[in-house]
C-alpha positions as CSV (number, residue, x, y, z in Angstrom):
1,M,0.2,0.1,0.0
2,T,1.1,3.3,-0.9
3,E,2.0,6.1,1.4
4,K,-0.9,8.3,-0.6
5,Q,-3.5,5.6,0.0
6,Q,-2.3,5.1,3.9
7,V,-3.2,8.7,4.2
8,L,-6.7,8.5,2.3
9,K,-7.4,5.4,4.6
10,M,-6.4,7.4,7.5
11,W,-8.8,10.3,6.7
12,I,-12.1,8.0,5.7
13,G,-11.5,6.5,9.2
14,A,-11.2,9.9,11.0
15,R,-14.4,11.0,9.1
16,A,-16.1,8.1,10.0
17,R,-15.8,8.3,13.9
18,D,-16.7,12.2,13.7
19,S,-19.6,11.2,11.7
20,Q,-20.8,9.2,14.7
21,P,-23.3,9.8,17.4
22,S,-21.1,10.9,20.7
23,C,-23.1,11.2,24.0
24,V,-22.0,13.7,27.5
25,M,-19.3,11.9,29.3
26,E,-19.8,11.6,33.1
27,P,-16.3,13.0,35.1
28,G,-14.0,9.2,35.2
29,E,-15.8,7.7,32.3
30,T,-13.6,6.3,29.6
31,P,-14.3,6.4,25.8
32,K,-15.3,3.4,24.9
33,S,-18.3,3.7,27.5
34,N,-19.0,6.9,26.0
35,Q,-21.7,5.4,23.8
36,T,-23.3,2.9,26.1
37,L,-27.3,3.8,26.9
38,V,-28.2,4.1,30.1
39,T,-30.3,1.1,31.6
40,E,-31.1,2.2,34.9
41,F,-31.1,5.8,36.5
42,L,-30.0,7.3,40.0
43,L,-33.1,9.0,41.9
44,Q,-31.4,11.8,44.0
45,G,-34.5,11.6,45.8
46,F,-33.3,13.7,49.4
47,S,-30.0,12.6,49.8
48,E,-28.8,15.9,50.0
49,H,-30.5,15.8,53.9
50,P,-29.2,12.9,55.3
51,Q,-30.3,13.8,58.5
52,L,-34.1,14.2,57.5
53,R,-33.8,10.4,56.4
54,L,-35.8,8.7,59.4
55,A,-38.3,11.6,59.6
56,L,-39.2,11.7,56.2
57,L,-39.2,8.0,56.0
58,G,-42.1,8.1,58.4
59,C,-43.4,11.4,57.1
60,F,-44.4,9.4,53.7
61,L,-45.2,6.4,55.6
62,V,-48.1,8.5,57.3
63,L,-49.0,10.2,54.2
64,Y,-49.0,6.7,52.3
65,T,-51.2,5.2,54.5
66,V,-53.7,7.5,55.3
67,A,-54.2,8.3,51.3
68,L,-54.7,4.8,50.6
69,S,-57.3,4.1,53.3
70,G,-58.9,7.0,53.0
71,N,-59.3,6.8,49.4
72,A,-60.4,3.1,49.4
73,L,-63.1,4.0,52.3
74,I,-64.3,6.9,49.8
75,I,-64.7,4.6,46.7
76,T,-66.3,1.8,49.5
77,V,-68.6,4.0,50.7
78,V,-70.2,5.4,47.3
79,A,-70.2,2.1,46.4
80,C,-72.1,0.7,49.4
81,S,-74.4,3.6,49.8
82,A,-77.5,3.8,47.9
83,S,-77.7,7.5,49.1
84,L,-74.5,8.5,47.3
85,H,-75.5,7.0,44.0
86,S,-75.6,10.1,42.4
87,P,-73.1,12.1,39.6
88,M,-71.2,14.1,42.1
89,Y,-69.9,10.9,44.5
90,F,-69.4,9.0,40.6
91,F,-66.8,11.5,40.3
92,L,-65.8,11.9,43.5
93,S,-65.1,7.8,43.6
94,N,-63.1,8.2,40.1
95,L,-61.5,10.5,41.6
96,A,-60.3,8.9,44.6
97,T,-59.3,5.8,42.4
98,M,-56.9,8.1,40.4
99,D,-55.3,9.2,43.8
100,I,-54.8,5.7,44.6
101,I,-52.9,5.2,41.6
102,C,-50.9,8.4,41.9
103,T,-49.7,7.4,45.3
104,S,-49.0,4.1,44.3
105,T,-46.9,4.8,41.9
106,I,-44.5,7.2,43.6
107,L,-44.5,6.6,47.3
108,P,-43.3,3.1,47.3
109,K,-40.1,3.9,46.1
110,V,-39.9,7.0,47.8
111,L,-40.4,4.4,51.1
112,A,-38.1,1.9,49.7
113,G,-35.3,4.7,49.1
114,L,-35.4,6.2,52.3
115,A,-35.2,2.9,54.1
116,T,-32.7,1.1,52.1
117,Q,-30.6,4.3,50.6
118,E,-31.2,2.8,47.3
119,N,-32.1,4.6,45.2
120,T,-31.8,3.5,41.9
121,I,-34.6,2.7,39.1
122,S,-34.6,0.8,35.6
123,Y,-34.9,2.7,33.0
124,S,-38.0,0.4,31.9
125,G,-39.4,1.2,35.7
126,C,-38.6,5.1,34.7
127,M,-41.1,4.9,31.8
128,V,-43.8,3.0,33.5
129,Q,-43.7,5.3,36.5
130,L,-43.9,8.4,34.7
131,F,-46.9,6.7,32.3
132,F,-48.7,6.2,35.3
133,L,-47.8,9.5,36.8
134,L,-49.0,11.8,34.3
135,W,-52.2,9.2,33.9
136,S,-53.5,10.0,37.0
137,L,-52.4,13.9,37.6
138,S,-53.7,14.7,33.9
139,S,-56.6,12.7,34.8
140,E,-57.5,14.1,38.3
141,L,-57.2,18.0,36.7
142,L,-59.4,16.9,34.2
143,L,-61.8,15.2,36.7
144,L,-61.8,18.4,38.6
145,L,-63.2,20.2,35.3
146,V,-65.8,17.3,35.5
147,M,-66.9,18.0,39.0
148,A,-66.8,21.6,38.8
149,F,-69.3,21.0,35.6
150,D,-71.6,18.9,37.8
151,R,-71.8,21.9,40.2
152,Y,-73.0,24.4,37.9
153,V,-75.3,22.6,36.8
154,A,-76.9,21.5,39.8
155,I,-77.0,25.0,41.2
156,C,-77.6,26.8,38.0
157,R,-80.0,24.9,35.8
158,P,-81.3,22.6,38.8
159,L,-84.5,21.5,36.8
160,H,-82.5,20.1,33.9
161,Y,-79.7,18.5,36.2
162,S,-81.0,15.2,35.9
163,T,-81.7,15.2,32.5
164,I,-78.1,16.7,32.0
165,M,-76.1,15.1,34.3
166,S,-78.0,11.3,33.4
167,P,-76.1,7.9,34.5
168,Q,-74.7,7.7,30.7
169,V,-73.4,11.1,30.3
170,C,-71.6,10.6,33.4
171,V,-69.8,7.0,32.4
172,A,-69.2,8.5,28.9
173,M,-67.7,11.2,30.9
174,A,-65.8,9.5,33.1
175,M,-64.3,7.2,30.5
176,G,-63.9,9.9,28.5
177,V,-61.2,11.4,31.1
178,W,-59.3,8.1,31.3
179,G,-58.9,7.7,27.8
180,I,-58.3,10.7,26.8
181,C,-55.0,10.9,29.7
182,A,-54.1,7.7,29.0
183,V,-53.3,9.2,25.4
184,N,-51.8,11.7,26.4
185,A,-49.7,9.7,28.5
186,S,-48.7,7.3,26.0
187,V,-47.6,10.0,23.8
188,H,-45.2,11.8,26.5
189,T,-44.0,8.1,27.3
190,G,-43.2,7.3,23.9
191,L,-41.7,10.4,23.5
192,M,-39.3,10.2,26.2
193,A,-38.7,6.5,25.3
194,R,-37.2,7.3,21.7
195,L,-34.5,9.2,23.6
196,N,-31.3,8.4,24.1
197,F,-29.4,8.7,27.4
198,C,-25.7,8.5,27.9
199,G,-25.4,9.8,30.7
200,P,-25.3,11.0,33.7
201,R,-27.8,8.9,35.1
202,V,-28.7,11.0,38.6
203,I,-32.8,12.5,38.3
204,T,-33.0,15.5,40.3
205,H,-36.0,14.0,41.7
206,F,-37.5,11.7,44.0
207,F,-39.4,10.1,41.1
208,C,-39.1,10.0,37.2
209,E,-40.8,13.2,35.9
210,I,-40.4,14.8,32.5
211,P,-38.3,18.2,33.2
212,P,-35.4,16.4,35.0
213,L,-35.3,13.5,32.0
214,L,-35.2,15.7,29.1
215,L,-32.1,17.4,30.7
216,L,-30.2,14.1,30.8
217,S,-31.4,13.2,27.5
218,C,-28.2,13.6,24.7
219,S,-30.8,13.4,22.0
220,P,-32.9,16.2,20.8
221,T,-35.6,17.2,23.2
222,R,-37.4,20.0,20.9
223,V,-40.3,17.7,20.0
224,N,-40.8,17.1,23.6
225,S,-40.5,20.7,25.0
226,I,-43.4,21.4,22.3
227,M,-45.9,18.8,23.3
228,T,-45.0,19.6,26.9
229,V,-45.8,23.4,26.3
230,V,-49.0,22.1,24.4
231,A,-49.9,20.0,27.6
232,D,-49.7,22.8,29.9
233,A,-51.5,24.7,27.7
234,F,-54.6,22.6,27.7
235,Y,-54.7,21.0,31.4
236,G,-53.2,23.9,33.1
237,F,-54.8,26.7,31.5
238,I,-57.7,26.1,29.1
239,N,-58.8,23.3,32.3
240,F,-58.0,25.7,35.1
241,L,-59.8,28.5,33.5
242,L,-63.1,26.7,32.5
243,T,-63.0,25.1,35.9
244,L,-62.6,29.3,37.0
245,A,-65.5,29.7,34.6
246,S,-67.7,27.2,36.2
247,Y,-67.5,28.8,39.7
248,G,-67.8,32.3,38.6
249,C,-70.7,31.1,37.4
250,I,-72.0,29.1,40.2
251,V,-71.1,32.1,42.7
252,A,-73.2,34.7,40.8
253,S,-75.9,32.3,40.8
254,I,-75.8,31.7,44.6
255,L,-75.5,35.8,45.5
256,R,-79.1,35.8,43.6
257,I,-80.6,33.9,46.1
258,H,-82.4,35.7,48.8
259,S,-82.3,34.0,51.9
260,A,-79.1,33.5,53.9
261,E,-80.0,30.1,54.4
262,G,-80.0,28.7,50.6
263,K,-77.0,30.7,49.9
264,R,-75.0,28.8,52.6
265,R,-76.7,25.6,51.9
266,A,-75.4,26.2,48.3
267,F,-72.0,27.0,48.7
268,S,-71.3,24.1,51.3
269,T,-72.7,21.7,48.1
270,C,-69.2,23.2,46.6
271,S,-66.9,24.6,49.2
272,S,-64.9,20.9,49.4
273,H,-64.4,20.7,45.5
274,L,-63.2,24.7,45.4
275,I,-60.2,23.5,48.4
276,A,-59.6,20.5,46.6
277,V,-59.4,22.5,43.2
278,S,-57.0,25.1,45.3
279,V,-54.4,22.5,46.6
280,T,-53.7,20.4,43.3
281,Y,-53.1,23.3,41.2
282,T,-51.0,25.4,43.0
283,A,-48.8,21.8,43.1
284,V,-49.5,21.6,39.6
285,F,-48.5,25.3,38.4
286,C,-45.3,25.0,40.7
287,A,-44.2,22.0,39.0
288,Y,-45.4,22.3,35.5
289,I,-46.0,25.4,34.0
290,S,-42.3,26.8,33.7
291,P,-39.9,26.0,30.8
292,A,-37.4,22.9,31.1
293,S,-34.6,25.4,31.0
294,S,-35.8,27.0,34.7
295,Y,-36.0,23.4,36.2
296,S,-35.4,24.0,40.1
297,P,-35.1,20.7,41.6
298,E,-36.1,22.2,45.2
299,R,-39.1,23.5,43.8
300,S,-40.2,20.6,41.9
301,K,-39.5,18.4,45.1
302,V,-41.9,20.1,46.8
303,A,-44.6,20.8,44.6
304,G,-44.2,17.1,43.9
305,V,-45.0,15.9,47.6
306,L,-48.4,18.1,47.0
307,Y,-49.6,16.7,44.5
308,T,-48.4,12.9,44.6
309,A,-48.8,13.1,48.6
310,L,-50.1,16.0,50.1
311,S,-53.2,16.4,47.7
312,P,-54.0,13.0,47.9
313,T,-53.6,12.5,51.3
314,L,-56.0,15.9,51.8
315,N,-58.6,15.3,49.4
316,P,-60.3,12.0,51.5
317,L,-60.3,14.1,54.8
318,I,-61.3,17.4,52.8
319,Y,-64.8,15.8,51.6
320,T,-65.7,13.5,54.7
321,L,-65.0,16.3,57.1
322,R,-66.9,18.8,55.2
323,N,-69.8,16.6,53.9
324,A,-72.8,15.8,56.1
325,E,-74.3,13.4,53.2
326,V,-70.5,11.4,53.3
327,Q,-70.8,11.1,56.9
328,R,-74.1,9.5,57.3
329,A,-73.2,7.3,55.2
330,L,-70.3,6.2,56.9
331,A,-72.2,5.9,60.4
332,K,-74.2,3.4,58.3
333,L,-71.6,1.8,56.9
334,L,-69.4,1.5,60.0
335,P,-70.6,1.2,64.0
336,F,-67.7,3.3,65.1
337,C,-68.5,6.6,63.1
338,R,-71.8,6.9,64.8
339,R,-71.8,9.0,67.3
């Protein structure tokens, strides 16, 4: 082989190596491992506060126990009490189901990590966790809108309530919520699964979430970012504005009631829902309504605790402690609840 041919062969080899996709190396990685895709992630969790590990373990255990038992109790009471077989409580049982899915997707892994100090999660496990988180959270937001619409019809159009909110319509609305949100979760999870993760592999959160995962990807994330903005616009703004519009009409209708007792009774039927909406949307706005580039791990962890642990725990308490019908149904179903 002539000297000219050798130089040409070396040039072609160098060009071929330059054309291969490269990924970000972690400190200490060798060039050989540079092109190895991540097969598992390390959840940062609350490792930056080791002195709080046992306290956090106890808090999350209490929150998960209360959320699981409280929401399961709501589903049971609604199913077993004929007096609660109405659209409002049908949607409430759907909300409780989604709360159970949300907490059971996140908190067992959090508890295991705090107990064993082992916070790894497989790539496939991360994608599964992401799907169920997105499905349950988006379903909860849509269910809150459906429940607001139910209260609007009950207060503003009471004579047409039984026609508009018929059992067939309620089932169709619930199935629509579950189906739409399953498609939404599938799209986002599918877009995330098409990305390559070459390193680093530390997720700055205590569960798999879109913003920190996008920051770890060594693939273009433009499509993911666009779809995240679209979902934020639909679930965060349009959905929220429609919920506010429903309650604006409800408040206007209540103010037209002449008697103070009538106003009190009308407002009591939707006050619990208003509290639940406020808690949920506060957490969602903190976590999602911001670009991935401005992602803050500490802020996102606080918001994550709100919507994966605190909100599902508070919902059963809000809807039972402030609802006389649920309390009467509980008294019939559970002897120890009788006064």
